[in-house]
C-alpha positions as CSV (number, residue, x, y, z in Angstrom):
1,M,2.9,79.6,68.7
2,S,4.7,82.0,66.3
3,G,2.0,85.1,66.8
4,Q,0.9,84.9,63.5
5,T,-2.7,85.7,62.8
6,V,-5.4,84.0,60.6
7,P,-6.3,86.1,57.9
8,A,-9.5,88.5,58.3
9,D,-11.1,86.9,55.1
10,F,-10.7,83.4,56.2
11,S,-14.5,83.3,57.6
12,G,-15.5,83.2,53.9
13,H,-13.1,80.1,53.5
14,M,-14.9,78.2,56.0
15,L,-17.0,75.0,55.4
16,D,-20.7,76.0,56.0
17,L,-21.7,72.2,57.1
18,D,-25.3,73.5,58.1
19,E,-26.0,74.2,54.7
20,D,-28.8,72.3,52.8
21,E,-28.1,72.0,49.2
22,D,-28.4,68.1,48.9
23,L,-30.0,67.6,45.7
24,E,-33.4,65.4,45.5
25,V,-32.9,62.1,45.1
26,F,-35.6,60.4,42.5
27,S,-35.6,56.9,43.0
28,K,-38.1,54.5,44.3
29,N,-38.3,53.2,47.6
30,I,-38.3,49.5,47.5
31,S,-36.6,47.5,50.5
32,L,-35.0,44.7,49.9
33,E,-36.2,40.9,51.2
34,D,-33.7,39.7,53.8
35,G,-30.8,37.0,52.4
36,N,-31.3,38.9,48.6
37,P,-27.9,40.3,47.4
38,M,-27.4,44.0,46.7
39,P,-27.8,44.7,43.1
40,N,-24.3,46.1,41.7
41,S,-25.4,48.0,38.8
42,P,-25.9,51.9,39.4
43,G,-28.9,51.6,37.5
44,S,-30.5,48.8,39.8
45,M,-29.4,51.1,42.8
46,V,-31.9,53.9,42.4
47,N,-34.4,51.2,42.3
48,Q,-33.6,49.8,45.1
49,Y,-32.0,52.2,47.5
50,R,-33.5,55.9,48.4
51,L,-30.0,57.7,50.2
52,E,-31.7,60.5,51.3
53,D,-30.4,63.7,52.9
54,D,-31.4,62.5,56.4
55,E,-30.0,59.1,56.0
56,E,-28.5,58.2,59.3
57,Q,-25.3,56.2,59.5
58,Q,-25.0,52.6,59.3
59,D,-25.9,51.0,63.0
60,P,-22.9,48.9,64.1
61,N,-25.5,46.4,65.3
62,T,-26.6,46.0,61.6
63,K,-23.3,46.1,60.2
64,D,-22.1,42.6,58.6
65,L,-18.6,43.0,57.2
66,F,-15.7,44.2,59.2
67,I,-12.4,45.0,57.9
68,T,-9.2,45.9,59.7
69,V,-6.0,47.0,58.3
70,D,-2.9,46.4,60.4
71,K,0.8,44.8,60.7
72,P,2.5,46.0,57.9
73,E,5.7,44.2,56.9
74,S,8.8,45.3,54.9
75,H,9.5,42.9,51.9
76,V,12.6,43.0,49.8
77,T,13.4,41.9,46.5
78,A,16.1,42.1,44.1
79,I,14.2,45.1,42.0
80,E,12.3,46.7,44.8
81,T,11.0,47.5,48.7
82,F,7.7,47.5,49.7
83,I,4.9,47.1,52.4
84,M,2.7,44.3,52.9
85,Y,-0.3,44.8,55.1
86,R,-2.5,42.3,56.7
87,V,-6.2,42.8,56.0
88,I,-8.9,40.5,58.2
89,T,-12.5,40.4,57.2
90,K,-15.2,39.2,59.1
91,T,-18.6,38.8,57.6
92,T,-22.0,37.1,58.1
93,R,-22.8,37.5,54.4
94,G,-24.1,34.7,52.6
95,E,-22.1,35.2,49.5
96,F,-18.7,34.8,50.9
97,D,-17.8,31.3,51.6
98,S,-16.5,31.5,55.0
99,S,-17.1,34.2,58.1
100,E,-13.1,35.0,58.0
101,Y,-10.4,35.8,55.8
102,E,-6.8,36.8,56.4
103,V,-4.8,37.8,53.4
104,R,-1.7,40.2,52.9
105,R,-1.9,43.2,50.2
106,R,0.6,45.8,49.3
107,Y,-0.4,49.4,47.7
108,Q,-0.6,48.7,44.4
109,D,-3.3,46.1,45.3
110,F,-5.3,48.8,47.0
111,M,-5.0,50.9,43.7
112,W,-6.1,47.9,41.8
113,L,-9.2,47.9,43.7
114,R,-10.2,51.4,43.4
115,S,-9.7,51.3,39.8
116,R,-11.7,48.5,39.4
117,L,-14.8,50.2,41.5
118,E,-14.3,53.3,39.5
119,E,-14.5,51.5,36.1
120,N,-17.4,49.5,37.2
121,H,-19.1,52.4,38.9
122,P,-18.3,55.7,37.0
123,T,-20.3,57.9,38.7
124,L,-20.4,56.6,42.4
125,I,-18.1,58.2,44.9
126,V,-15.2,56.2,45.5
127,H,-13.3,57.3,48.3
128,P,-9.8,58.4,47.7
129,L,-6.2,56.4,48.9
130,P,-3.9,58.3,50.4
131,E,-1.0,59.5,48.1
132,K,1.5,56.6,46.3
133,F,4.5,59.2,47.3
134,V,4.5,61.6,49.4
135,M,2.6,62.9,52.8
136,K,3.0,66.1,54.3
137,G,6.2,66.0,56.6
138,M,7.1,62.7,56.2
139,M,9.9,62.0,52.8
140,D,10.5,58.4,53.6
141,R,8.5,55.9,52.5
142,F,9.7,53.1,54.7
143,N,9.7,55.7,57.9
144,N,7.7,53.9,60.8
145,D,5.6,56.9,61.1
146,F,4.9,57.0,57.5
147,I,3.9,53.4,57.0
148,E,1.5,54.0,60.2
149,T,0.0,57.0,59.1
150,R,-0.8,54.9,55.7
151,R,-1.9,51.9,57.5
152,R,-4.6,54.1,59.2
153,A,-5.9,55.5,55.6
154,L,-5.8,52.3,54.0
155,H,-7.9,50.9,57.1
156,R,-10.1,53.7,56.6
157,F,-10.8,53.2,52.9
158,L,-11.5,49.5,52.8
159,N,-13.6,50.5,56.0
160,K,-15.4,53.7,53.9
161,I,-16.1,51.1,51.0
162,S,-17.6,48.1,53.3
163,E,-20.1,50.5,54.5
164,H,-21.2,51.9,51.0
165,P,-24.6,50.1,50.3
166,I,-23.4,49.6,46.5
167,L,-19.6,49.5,46.8
168,S,-19.5,46.9,49.3
169,Y,-21.3,44.3,47.4
170,S,-18.9,44.5,44.2
171,E,-17.3,41.3,43.3
172,C,-13.6,43.0,43.2
173,L,-14.0,43.8,46.7
174,K,-15.0,40.3,47.4
175,V,-11.8,39.0,45.5
176,F,-9.4,41.6,47.0
177,L,-10.7,40.3,51.0
178,T,-10.5,36.8,49.8
179,A,-7.9,35.8,47.2
180,E,-4.7,34.8,48.2
181,D,-3.2,35.8,45.4
182,L,-4.5,38.8,43.3
183,T,-2.3,38.3,40.3
184,A,-4.4,36.6,38.0
185,H,-7.3,39.0,38.8
186,R,-5.3,42.0,38.2
187,K,-4.4,40.8,35.0
188,Q,-8.1,40.6,33.9
189,G,-10.1,43.9,32.7
190,A,-9.7,46.3,29.8
191,G,-6.2,46.0,28.1
192,F,-3.8,48.8,27.0
193,L,-5.1,49.7,23.7
194,S,-8.8,49.5,25.3
195,R,-7.8,51.6,28.0
196,M,-6.1,54.0,25.2
197,G,-9.2,54.3,23.3
198,E,-11.5,55.3,26.3
199,T,-8.9,57.9,27.2
200,M,-8.5,59.5,24.0
201,K,-12.8,59.3,23.6
202,A,-12.9,61.1,26.9
203,V,-10.6,63.7,25.8
204,A,-12.6,64.3,22.5
205,N,-15.7,64.6,24.3
206,S,-13.8,66.9,26.8
207,V,-12.9,69.3,23.8
208,R,-16.3,68.9,22.3
209,G,-18.0,69.9,25.5
210,L,-21.5,69.9,26.3
211,K,-24.0,71.1,24.8
212,S,-26.2,72.0,28.3
213,R,-25.6,70.3,31.4
214,P,-29.0,69.6,33.6
215,E,-28.8,72.6,36.1
216,E,-28.3,70.0,39.3
217,F,-25.1,69.1,37.6
218,T,-24.2,72.5,37.3
219,V,-24.9,73.2,40.9
220,M,-23.1,69.9,42.2
221,Q,-19.8,71.2,39.8
222,E,-20.3,75.1,41.8
223,Y,-20.6,72.8,45.2
224,V,-17.2,70.6,44.4
225,E,-15.1,73.7,43.1
226,D,-16.1,75.7,46.4
227,F,-15.8,72.6,48.6
228,G,-12.1,71.9,47.2
229,N,-11.3,75.7,47.7
230,K,-12.6,75.8,51.2
231,M,-10.8,72.3,52.1
232,S,-7.5,73.3,50.8
233,S,-7.4,76.5,52.8
234,V,-8.6,74.7,56.1
235,D,-5.9,72.0,55.3
236,R,-3.6,74.7,55.4
237,V,-4.3,76.4,58.3
238,A,-4.2,73.2,60.1
239,Q,-0.9,72.0,58.7
240,R,0.4,75.5,60.1
241,I,-1.1,75.4,63.9
242,A,0.6,71.8,63.8
243,K,3.7,73.0,62.6
244,E,3.9,75.7,65.4
245,Q,2.7,73.7,67.8
246,R,5.7,71.3,67.2
247,E,8.2,73.8,67.2
248,Y,6.6,74.9,70.6
249,L,6.8,71.7,71.6
250,D,10.7,71.3,70.7
251,E,11.0,74.6,72.8
252,L,9.5,73.3,76.0
253,K,11.9,70.1,75.9
254,Q,14.8,72.2,76.1
255,Y,13.3,74.0,78.7
256,G,12.7,71.4,81.5
257,P,16.3,69.9,81.7
258,T,17.6,73.3,82.0
259,Y,16.0,74.0,85.1
260,T,16.8,70.8,86.2
261,Q,20.1,71.2,85.4
262,W,20.1,74.7,87.2
263,A,18.6,73.2,90.1
264,G,21.8,71.2,91.0
265,F,24.0,74.1,91.1
266,E,21.7,76.2,93.2
267,E,21.4,74.7,96.6
268,E,18.7,77.0,98.3
269,L,17.0,77.3,95.2
270,G,17.2,73.5,94.2
271,D,13.5,72.7,95.3
272,P,11.6,75.6,93.9
273,L,13.6,75.2,90.3
274,K,12.8,71.4,90.2
275,G,9.3,72.1,90.9
276,V,9.4,74.5,87.5
277,A,11.1,71.9,85.8
278,S,8.4,69.4,86.6
279,C,5.9,72.1,85.5
280,V,7.5,72.6,82.1
281,D,7.7,68.5,81.8
282,R,3.8,68.2,82.3
283,C,3.3,71.4,79.9
284,S,5.4,69.5,77.1
285,K,3.5,66.1,77.8
286,E,0.1,67.8,77.3
287,T,1.3,69.7,74.4
288,E,2.7,66.6,72.9
289,E,-0.7,65.0,73.1
290,Q,-2.5,67.8,71.6
291,V,-0.1,67.5,68.6
292,C,-0.5,63.9,68.5
293,H,-4.4,64.7,68.1
294,L,-3.9,67.1,65.8
295,S,-1.5,64.9,63.4
296,E,-3.6,61.8,64.0
297,V,-7.5,63.1,63.9
298,L,-8.1,66.6,62.3
299,I,-5.2,66.6,59.7
300,P,-5.6,63.6,58.4
301,T,-9.6,63.9,58.0
302,L,-9.2,67.3,56.1
303,H,-6.4,65.9,53.9
304,E,-8.9,63.0,53.2
305,Y,-11.4,65.2,51.9
306,V,-9.1,67.5,50.0
307,L,-8.4,64.5,48.0
308,C,-12.2,63.4,48.1
309,S,-12.8,67.0,46.1
310,E,-10.5,66.0,43.6
311,T,-12.9,62.6,43.3
312,L,-15.6,64.5,43.1
313,K,-14.1,66.5,39.7
314,A,-13.2,63.0,38.1
315,V,-16.6,61.7,39.0
316,M,-18.2,64.7,37.4
317,R,-16.2,64.7,34.1
318,R,-17.0,61.1,33.8
319,R,-20.8,62.2,34.0
320,D,-20.0,65.2,31.4
321,N,-18.2,62.4,29.2
322,I,-21.3,60.3,29.1
323,Q,-23.3,63.2,28.2
324,A,-21.0,64.5,25.7
325,E,-21.0,61.3,23.6
326,F,-24.6,61.1,23.8
327,E,-25.1,64.2,22.2
328,A,-22.9,63.3,19.6
329,K,-24.0,60.1,19.1
330,N,-27.8,61.9,18.8
331,E,-26.4,64.6,16.5
332,A,-25.0,61.7,14.0
333,L,-28.3,60.5,14.2
334,I,-30.6,63.4,13.2
335,S,-27.7,64.3,10.0
336,R,-27.2,61.0,8.9
337,K,-29.8,59.1,6.5
338,A,-27.6,55.8,6.4
339,D,-27.3,53.2,9.1
340,Q,-30.0,54.7,11.1
341,E,-31.0,51.6,12.7
342,T,-27.4,51.0,14.0
343,L,-27.3,54.8,15.1
344,Q,-30.6,54.5,16.9
345,E,-29.5,51.6,18.8
346,E,-26.1,53.4,19.7
347,V,-28.3,56.4,20.6
348,D,-30.5,54.2,22.9
349,G,-27.8,52.5,24.8
350,L,-26.4,56.0,25.5
351,A,-29.5,57.4,26.9
352,D,-30.1,54.4,29.4
353,R,-26.7,54.5,30.2
354,L,-26.6,58.6,30.9
355,E,-29.8,58.0,32.8
356,Q,-28.1,55.3,35.1
357,A,-25.0,57.3,35.4
358,N,-27.2,60.5,36.3
359,N,-29.5,58.5,39.0
360,A,-26.0,56.8,40.6
361,L,-24.5,60.1,41.1
362,K,-27.6,61.8,42.7
363,G,-28.1,58.9,45.0
364,D,-24.3,58.5,45.8
365,W,-24.2,62.6,46.0
366,S,-26.3,62.7,49.1
367,Y,-24.9,59.7,50.6
368,W,-21.4,61.2,50.4
369,K,-22.7,64.6,51.9
370,N,-24.0,62.8,55.0
371,S,-20.8,60.6,55.6
372,M,-18.5,64.3,54.5
373,T,-20.7,66.1,57.2
374,T,-20.4,63.3,60.0
375,D,-16.8,63.0,59.5
376,L,-15.8,66.8,59.6
377,K,-17.9,67.7,62.6
378,S,-16.7,64.8,64.7
379,A,-13.3,65.7,63.7
380,F,-13.6,69.3,64.7
381,I,-15.9,68.4,67.7
382,S,-13.4,66.1,68.7
383,T,-10.5,68.6,68.3
384,A,-12.7,71.4,70.2
385,E,-12.9,68.8,73.2
386,K,-9.1,68.1,72.9
387,N,-8.3,71.6,73.2
388,V,-10.6,72.3,76.2
389,D,-8.9,69.7,78.0
390,Y,-5.3,70.7,77.1
391,Y,-5.9,74.4,78.1
392,E,-7.9,73.0,81.5
393,K,-4.9,71.2,82.1
394,Y,-2.6,73.4,81.2
395,I,-4.2,76.3,83.7
396,A,-3.6,73.6,86.2
397,V,0.1,73.7,85.3
398,A,0.2,77.4,85.4
399,V,-1.0,77.4,88.7
400,G,1.5,74.9,90.0
401,F,4.3,77.3,88.2
402,L,2.9,80.2,90.0
403,T,3.0,78.6,93.6
404,C,6.5,77.4,92.7
405,T,7.5,80.9,91.8
406,H,5.7,82.7,94.7
407,V,7.4,80.0,97.1
408,C,10.5,80.6,95.6
409,H,10.2,84.8,96.0
410,D,8.6,84.6,99.4
411,K,11.7,82.2,100.7
412,F,14.6,83.9,99.1
413,G,13.3,87.5,97.7
414,V,14.3,86.2,94.3
415,C,11.8,85.7,91.5
416,V,12.6,82.3,89.3
417,N,11.0,83.3,85.5
418,I,11.0,81.3,82.3
């Protein structure tokens, strides 16, 4: 390790996973009858599901949708090179025509799915995708490590969606999992001019601002900002630790061969030096396993929730835009005498839309916080257990190393130091 110390005020940036800041969910607790499909609309969600703070994770024995992303393949055309992944789906749901599907999808297809989910459910929290071009420490998009890292992230994305009580029943997810060719489906949806109009409307609403955001959503907004800052801090520290461990590993890998080569030139010290080389090699192996665990378990989880913080901010903006549009129409209704009937219909429609958006966000907020807490606790506990195992093995190796040096010192009156 480089010897750098963690800033003294870092504790102020750590996540407090025991905080109980979840907001109460006002919804009817009505259970679905067996065989009935889950409704897709956010408004229906709050009438059918109560996503409570103490909700447990889905029981694997009751899970009915299993998705695997594997076997990436490189495809080269005249204008581009891209990777396609195999997506296997196994399900017992009645709305699927078959119990098993196998399709191939590229990254753009995953982007289409996420975009459609956000379009259909603007105030539900859709799990983030990995970045399109750059992942920390990997610049080559066709590097094997990059492809495998992305494959794991895409696999996790689909499984997060499949576990969601609303998003998993979306028609666009079903199409993504079952359609051989997505080209026709990707052409559907809002056109460019329509999307541009929505964007301009969102910008106008943002400039206009809100008269008064409900207190519960102000609390959410503050939590999201704080959460994003904390996750970014923890992510940076984890990245630095992993970097220092990789540098330490590189140094260890140079020591072993050095002692082995030295042993070849020292007839009397050969065995002790080989023993030292063996100890160094074992240290190198254990350190490599620890670095792999950091790179494959802790860091991806932390970075995933850094991206989640941006997703949360986008969801809050969309909710605010709906409220801003409602307030603008309501003001127009009050100030105008003409077109009262038409404006009243628009205001009533926006009032319903705002209520649905608020209820959907409150319900999904609780669900997301439970999932986030479980994921982060699992990653931290797994890392702690791995560290304990690493240092226990390292101590055992160190004892072996000291034995070698003592034997060398007792037998030849010299001490070999690393």
